[in-house]
N, C-alpha and C positions, 0 to 999 in steps of 0.2 A: 421531588420524586423522580423526575426524568433523569436527573444527574445521578442519583443513587442507583437506579436501575441500569443505566449505561455503564457506570463504574463496576457494578457487580458482574454484569455480563462480560465485560472486558477482562476483569481479574480472573473469573472462572475459566474463560477461554485460555488465557495465558498460563494459568496454573496447571490446567490439564495437560497442555503441551510440555510445560516444564517437568511435570511428573513423568510423562512418557519418556522424555529424553533422559531424565535422571535414572529411570529404571532400565534404560537400554532397549526399550521396546521399539523406539525409532532412533535413527542416528541424529546427531546434533545438527547435521546439514539439513536433513529432511524436516526436523522440528522447526528449524529456523525459517525454512521456506513455507511451511504450513502456517506459521504465525504471520509471516509476511503476506500470504495470500488471503487468509481468512479474517484478519483483524480489521482491515479496511471496510469491506462490505458490512460486517457486523456493526461497526461504529457508525458508518454513514446511515444505515437503516435506523439506528437509534435516534438520529436527528428528528425522525417523525414523532418522537415522544415529547419533544419540547414545544412550548407554546410560542406565540408570535411576538413575544417581547424582544426588543432590540438588544437585550442583554443575553438572549439565549445562545447565540454562537460563542460568546465568551465563556458562558457557563459550560457548554458542551466541550469546549476546547480544554477545560480543566482536566478532563479524563486523559487524553493523550499527553498533556503537559505533565501531569502527575506521574504517569507511567514512564515517560521519557526521563524525568528527573531521577526516578528510581534506577533506571538503566544506567544513567550517568554515575550515580553513586556506587553502583555495583562495579561498573567499569573502572572507576577510580580506586576501588578497593575499600571505600568507606563502609559499604554494606557487604557482608559476606553472604552470598547467595549462590551456592554451587549449582542448584537446579537451573537458575536463570542463565548462568554462564554456560552450562552444557547445552541448553536449549537455544541460546542466541549467538553462540560463537562457532566458528568452523573448526578451530584447533583446540578449544578449551582454554584459550587465553582471554581473560576477562577484558583486556584492553581492546579487543575487537568490537566490543559493544559500543565503544566510543566512536565508531565509524558508521557503518551501514544502519544498524538499529537506531542509533541516536539521530541520524539524519532523517530516517523514516518517521520517527515520532515528531520531530520539529516541523516537517512538511505537513503533517496532519494538523498540527496546531495552527499553523499559518493559513492553510487553505480553508479550514473550518471558519476561522474568524473573517477572512477576506471575502469568501464567496458564499458560504452557508448554503441553504437548501433552495434558494430562489434563483440560483445560477447553475446552469449545467456545466460550466467550465471547471469549477473545482471538483465536482463529482466525477467528471470524466477523467480528469488528471489523476485523481486518487485511485480510480478503478483500473486505469491502465497500469499504474504503478503496482497494484496488487495482482490483478488477473493477467497482466502482460509480463512484466518483469519478474514477478514472483514465480510464475509457471515456467518461464523460459529456461531458467537454470535447471529445473528438474527434468523437463522434456529434453533439453539439449544434451544433458549428461546421459540420460537413459537411451535415447535414440542414437545420439552421436551423428555420424555421417559427415557430409562435406562441411568444411569450414568456410566462414565468411572470408573472402579474399583479403580484405583490409584488416581483419582481426582474427588471428589464428586461434584465439581462445573462445571464440563465439562460433556457434554452428548455425547453418541455415535453418535447421529444424527449430532451434531456439528462437531465432528471429521471427520465423513464421508464427511461433507461439505468442510472441509479444503482440503481433498484429491481430491474430484471431482471438486469443484469450482476452486481450485488452478490449477489443470491440465487444465481445460477448458480455463481459462484466459491466462495461460502461452502458451498453444498450439495456441490459436488464435493470440496472438501478435507475437509469433515466426513465424507463418505462414505468417503474413504481412511483417515482416522484411526479411524473406527468399525471398519472392516475389519481394521485392524492391532491392534485391542483396546485402544486408549488412551482411548476415550470410553465412559462407562457410560450409553449411551442407544442407541435404535434410530434408523434413518434416518427412519422415519415420525414418530417423536417430535420430530425436529429440524426438520421442515418449517415448522410454524406459528411457532415461535420465530424461525426465520431470516426468515420473511416479516415478522413484526412488527418485528424489528430493522432489516431493510432498508428498510421503510417509514418508520421513524423517522429513519433516516439520510438518506433521500431528502428528507424535509421540511426537515431541517437544512441539507442541501446547497443547497436551493433559496433559502435566505435571502440577502439582499443584502449579504453580507460577503465581503471578498476576502482571500486569502492565509492564511486560518486553517482551511480545510477539512480539512487534514491533522491538525488538533487536534480540531476540533469533531465531525467524523464518527466517529472511533474513540471519543471520549469518550462521546458519546450512545449509540453501539452497545454499549459496555461497561455503561453505566448501565441501559439497557433489557435487556441480556442478563442482568444480575444479577437482574432482576425476573422474567424469563420462564423461566429455567433453575433 
């Protein structure tokens, strides 16, 4: 039942955004970022629906795995899905889905299986990826302003968004999981580690590399998380 509910919620969320992008109500860029920002928290909160079976993380991971496989087939042209292409690509080229969106989905599969809901590390890494990196592009492009000295395509406003947005998303979800009794730490104990992880992710996001943020940000967040927790 938990798997069915999680899958239904995820598909409805994706299809709503696909529909809006296909109708032209939101740009493909905005739709892509909305999906990037919202999918993570929705999916992680659905972890609360699963029982304590040791198989639960594997069952839950089937949701992002299935969606990621669909994206891969769309990107390869095996499945014709114009709505998904418009919602998930910047230029309308289906092959773009084989980069950022594909990496995003695979990261969710791996971190769900490896860390699950009894570890703050995976949750924080995923929330910084969603609330930090996801928001950074929108805020950076809209506000503009001074560029990061070592990366002219990144703005200081965007980098600050990674730090602040990532912290807020991570703190909020951690607060919920602590309240539900899944994490063996207090909310106060989590603040400094989250700040350190978010700051590390901010530095990595500011580097002049393209199309790999969905890998580098959670990777660094996990490595730093293993040091501070």
